TORBATI-424970 format. One record per residue: residue number from 1; chain; x, z, y of N, C-alpha, C in turn. Coordinates in steps of 0.1 Angstrom, whole numbers, plus 5000, padded with zeros to 4 digits. Each point is the difference from the previous one (the first is absolute). Layout:
N
     n   chain   n.px   n.pz   n.py   ca.px   ca.pz   ca.py   c.px   c.pz   c.py
   NUM       A      X      Z      Y       X       Z       Y      X      Z      Y
...
This chain:
159
     n   chain   n.px   n.pz   n.py   ca.px   ca.pz   ca.py   c.px   c.pz   c.py
     1       A   8635   2455   9009    4990    4990    5003   5000   4998   5015
     2       A   5000   4987   5004    5000    4997    5014   4986   5003   5006
     3       A   4999   5006   5013    4987    5004    5005   4990   4988   5001
     4       A   5005   4988   5002    4991    4989    5001   4994   4996   4987
     5       A   5006   5006   4989    4995    4996    4987   4988   5009   4995
     6       A   4997   5010   5008    4988    5008    4996   4987   4992   5003
     7       A   4992   4999   4989    4988    4993    5001   4988   5009   5005
     8       A   4992   4994   5009    4988    5007    5004   4990   4997   4988
     9       A   4989   5008   5000    4990    4999    4990   4995   4985   4999
    10       A   4998   4994   5012    4994    4987    5001   5010   4989   4994
    11       A   5013   5004   4999    5010    4990    4995   5002   5002   4985
    12       A   4995   5011   4995    5001    5003    4985   4994   4988   4993
    13       A   5007   4995   4990    4994    4988    4992   4987   5003   4994
    14       A   4998   5012   4994    4987    5003    4994   4989   5001   5010
    15       A   5003   5005   5012    4990    5001    5010   4996   4986   5005
    16       A   5011   4992   5003    4997    4987    5005   4992   4991   4989
    17       A   5004   5002   4987    4993    4992    4990   4985   5004   4999
    18       A   4998   5013   5002    4986    5005    5000   4992   4994   5012
    19       A   5007   5000   5011    4993    4994    5012   4997   4985   4998
    20       A   5010   4993   4995    4997    4986    4997   4989   4998   4990
    21       A   4999   5008   4990    4990    4999    4990   4986   5003   5007
    22       A   5000   5009   5008    4987    5004    5008   4996   4987   5008
    23       A   5009   4994   5007    4997    4988    5008   4995   4989   4991
    24       A   5006   4997   4989    4996    4990    4990   4986   5003   4995
    25       A   4997   5012   4997    4987    5004    4995   4989   4998   5011
    26       A   5004   5004   5013    4991    4998    5011   4997   4985   5002
    27       A   5010   4992   4999    4997    4985    5002   4991   4995   4989
    28       A   5001   5005   4988    4991    4996    4989   4985   5003   5003
    29       A   4998   5012   5005    4987    5005    5003   4995   4995   5013
    30       A   5009   4996   5009    4996    4995    5014   4991   4988   4999
    31       A   5004   4990   4992    4992    4988    4999   4986   5003   4994
    32       A   5000   5009   4990    4987    5003    4994   4991   5007   5010
    33       A   5006   5009   5008    4992    5007    5010   4995   4990   5010
    34       A   5008   4991   5005    4996    4990    5010   4989   4991   4995
    35       A   5002   4996   4988    4990    4991    4994   4986   5006   4998
    36       A   5000   5012   4994    4987    5007    4997   4994   5004   5014
    37       A   5008   5004   5009    4994    5003    5013   4994   4988   5007
    38       A   5007   4989   4999    4994    4987    5005   4988   4996   4993
    39       A   5000   5001   4987    4988    4996    4992   4988   5009   5004
    40       A   5003   5013   5002    4989    5009    5004   4995   4996   5014
    41       A   5009   4996   5009    4996    4996    5014   4992   4987   5000
    42       A   5005   4991   4991    4992    4987    5000   4986   5002   4994
    43       A   4999   5009   4990    4987    5003    4995   4991   5006   5010
    44       A   5006   5010   5008    4992    5007    5010   4996   4990   5011
    45       A   5009   4991   5004    4997    4991    5011   4991   4988   4996
    46       A   5003   4994   4988    4993    4988    4997   4991   5001   4987
    47       A   4999   5011   4994    4992    5002    4988   5007   4996   4988
    48       A   5012   4994   5001    5007    4995    4988   5015   4998   5004
    49       A   5008   5000   4990    5014    4997    5001   5004   4988   4991
    50       A   5003   4989   5006    5003    4988    4992   5015   4999   4999
    51       A   5005   4994   4990    5015    4998    4998   5005   4992   5012
    52       A   4993   4990   5004    5005    4991    5011   5001   5008   5013
    53       A   4991   5009   5003    5000    5009    5011   5012   5009   4999
    54       A   5002   5006   4989    5012    5009    4997   5013   4993   5003
    55       A   5001   4987   4995    5013    4993    5003   5001   4997   5014
    56       A   4989   4996   5007    5001    4997    5014   5004   5012   5009
    57       A   4994   5012   4997    5003    5012    5007   5014   5006   4998
    58       A   5006   4997   4988    5013    5005    4997   5011   4990   5003
    59       A   4996   4987   5003    5010    4990    5003   5008   4995   4988
    60       A   4993   5001   4988    5007    4995    4988   4992   4988   4994
    61       A   5006   4994   4991    4993    4989    4993   4989   5005   4991
    62       A   4991   4992   4996    4989    5004    4991   5006   5004   4987
    63       A   5010   4994   4995    5007    5003    4988   5006   5014   5000
    64       A   5006   5003   5011    5006    5014    5002   4989   5010   5000
    65       A   4990   4998   5008    4989    5009    5001   4994   5002   4986
    66       A   4999   4990   4992    4994    5001    4987   5009   5008   4991
    67       A   5013   4999   5001    5009    5008    4992   4999   5015   5003
    68       A   4998   5002   5013    4999    5014    5004   4987   5006   4995
    69       A   4989   4992   5001    4987    5005    4996   5000   5002   4985
    70       A   5007   4992   4992    5001    5002    4986   5008   5013   4997
    71       A   5010   5003   5007    5008    5012    4999   4991   5012   5003
    72       A   4992   4999   5011    4991    5011    5004   4989   5002   4989
    73       A   4996   4989   4995    4990    5001    4989   5006   5007   4988
    74       A   5012   4997   4996    5006    5007    4988   5002   5014   5003
    75       A   5002   5004   5013    5002    5014    5004   4987   5007   5001
    76       A   4989   4993   4998    4987    5007    5001   4995   5002   5014
    77       A   5005   4992   5010    4996    5002    5014   4990   4990   5005
    78       A   4999   4988   4994    4992    4989    5004   4993   4994   4988
    79       A   4988   4996   5002    4993    4992    4990   4999   4985   5005
    80       A   5005   4991   4992    5000    4986    5004   4994   4992   4989
    81       A   4988   4994   5004    4993    4992    4990   5001   4985   5005
    82       A   5002   4991   4991    5000    4986    5004   4988   4996   5008
    83       A   5003   4993   5011    4990    4994    5009   4991   5011   5007
    84       A   5006   5012   5000    4992    5011    5007   5010   5007   5010
    85       A   4994   5008   5008    5008    5008    5010   5008   5010   4993
    86       A   5009   5006   5007    5009    5011    4995   4992   5013   5003
    87       A   5002   5009   4991    4993    5013    5001   5011   5011   4998
    88       A   4999   5011   5007    5009    5011    4998   4993   5009   4989
    89       A   5009   5005   4991    4995    5010    4991   5000   5014   5007
    90       A   4994   5010   4994    5000    5013    5007   5015   5004   5003
    91       A   5009   4997   4991    5014    5004    5003   5005   4991   5012
    92       A   4996   4988   5001    5004    4991    5011   4994   5005   5013
    93       A   4987   5004   4999    4994    5005    5012   5007   5013   5005
    94       A   5004   5009   4991    5007    5012    5004   5013   4997   5006
    95       A   5008   4990   4994    5013    4996    5006   4998   4994   5014
    96       A   4990   4992   5002    4997    4994    5013   4997   5011   5010
    97       A   4992   5010   4996    4996    5011    5009   5012   5007   5004
    98       A   5009   5004   4991    5012    5007    5003   5009   4992   5009
    99       A   5002   4987   4997    5009    4991    5008   4994   4999   5014
   100       A   4987   4999   5001    4994    4999    5014   5002   5013   5008
   101       A   4999   5011   4993    5002    5013    5007   5014   5002   5004
   102       A   5010   4996   4992    5014    5001    5003   5002   4991   5013
   103       A   4995   4988   4999    5002    4991    5011   4994   5006   5013
   104       A   4988   5005   4999    4994    5006    5012   5008   5012   5006
   105       A   5005   5008   4991    5008    5012    5005   5012   4995   5008
   106       A   5007   4990   4994    5012    4995    5007   4997   4993   5012
   107       A   4989   4992   5000    4997    4992    5012   4995   5010   5011
   108       A   4992   5010   4997    4996    5010    5010   5011   5007   5006
   109       A   5010   5003   4992    5012    5007    5005   5008   4991   5010
   110       A   5002   4987   4996    5007    4991    5009   4992   4998   5013
   111       A   4987   4999   4999    4992    4999    5013   5001   5012   5008
   112       A   5000   5012   4994    5001    5013    5007   5013   5001   5007
   113       A   5011   4994   4995    5013    5001    5007   5002   4989   5010
   114       A   4990   4991   5002    5000    4990    5011   5004   4986   4995
   115       A   5001   4998   4987    5003    4986    4995   4988   4992   5003
   116       A   5002   4988   5005    4988    4991    5003   4993   4997   4987
   117       A   4987   4997   5001    4991    4998    4988   5005   4989   4991
   118       A   5005   4989   5005    5004    4989    4991   5012   5004   4992
   119       A   5010   5006   5007    5012    5004    4993   4997   5012   4990
   120       A   4991   5009   5004    4997    5011    4991   4993   4994   4987
   121       A   4992   4990   5002    4993    4994    4988   5011   4994   4991
   122       A   5009   4992   5005    5010    4994    4992   5010   5010   4994
   123       A   5005   5009   5008    5009    5010    4995   4994   5009   4989
   124       A   4988   5004   5002    4994    5009    4990   4998   4993   4987
   125       A   4999   4987   5000    4998    4993    4987   5012   5002   4991
   126       A   5012   5001   5006    5012    5002    4992   5003   5014   4997
   127       A   4998   5009   5011    5004    5014    4999   4991   5007   4989
   128       A   4988   4997   5000    4990    5007    4991   5005   5001   4986
   129       A   5007   4990   4995    5005    5000    4986   5012   5008   4998
   130       A   5007   5004   5010    5013    5006    4998   5002   5015   5005
   131       A   4989   5006   5002    5000    5014    5004   4994   5009   4990
   132       A   5005   5012   4998    4996    5009    4990   4986   5006   5005
   133       A   4994   5007   4991    4988    5007    5003   5003   5011   5010
   134       A   5011   5006   4999    5005    5011    5010   5001   4994   5014
   135       A   5006   4989   5001    5002    4993    5013   4986   4996   5005
   136       A   4991   4995   4992    4987    4996    5004   4992   5012   5006
   137       A   5001   5011   4993    4993    5012    5005   5006   5004   5013
   138       A   5013   4999   5002    5006    5004    5013   4996   4990   5011
   139       A   4999   4987   4997    4996    4990    5010   4985   5003   5004
   140       A   4992   5003   4990    4986    5003    5003   4999   5012   5009
   141       A   5007   5011   4997    5000    5012    5007   5005   4998   5015
   142       A   5011   4993   5001    5006    4997    5013   4990   4991   5008
   143       A   4994   4991   4994    4990    4991    5007   4989   5009   5006
   144       A   4995   5009   4992    4990    5009    5005   5005   5009   5012
   145       A   5012   5005   4999    5006    5008    5011   5001   4991   5012
   146       A   5005   4988   4999    5001    4991    5011   4987   4997   5006
   147       A   4990   4998   4992    4986    4997    5005   4995   5012   5009
   148       A   5003   5012   4995    4996    5012    5008   5007   5001   5013
   149       A   5012   4994   5001    5008    5001    5013   4997   4988   5009
   150       A   4993   4991   4995    4997    4988    5008   4990   5003   5012
   151       A   5004   4996   5012    4991    5003    5011   4986   4992   4998
   152       A   4989   5006   5005    4987    4993    4998   5001   4986   5005
   153       A   4995   4990   4992    5000    4986    5003   5013   4993   5001
   154       A   5011   5007   4997    5013    4994    5001   5007   5000   4986
   155       A   5013   4996   5001    5008    5000    4988   5013   5008   5003
   156       A   5008   5002   4990    5012    5008    5002   5009   4994   5010
   157       A   5001   4986   5000    5010    4994    5008   4996   5000   5015
   158       A   4987   5004   5003    4996    5000    5014   5003   5013   5007
   159       A   5007   5009   4992    5003    5013    5006   5011   4999   5010
């Protein structure tokens, strides 16, 4: 066998297939997490979450937002009644809480390493869906360590 023909574990077809499956599953839950988090935020800010507001905040058509809400309703995350606001079910509230916490952990870490707030907000929106619980725990621990090292009134990049 030629030395270049030896596969690393990441090149193994089974390993790669498992990685692609994981990414596909993450994409399926990513939209649900984003929508329930947004519905929860709209309810907290405005006292209600309307389909039109959801479409506007996600940059999709009303028809697309409606299809997503129907899916979330079938999954038991959202209650949608004709001519009424959207409501999160207890399962939807829990998913929104978890998604918000994941987002906060990633964003806090990015801020701690000196990423500007606008970029940290945008980047954390994507990263939060694609990190394991193990990685999140490490990010949270490292953020706490970095905060302990921060000079009073300063940030890490001012050292």
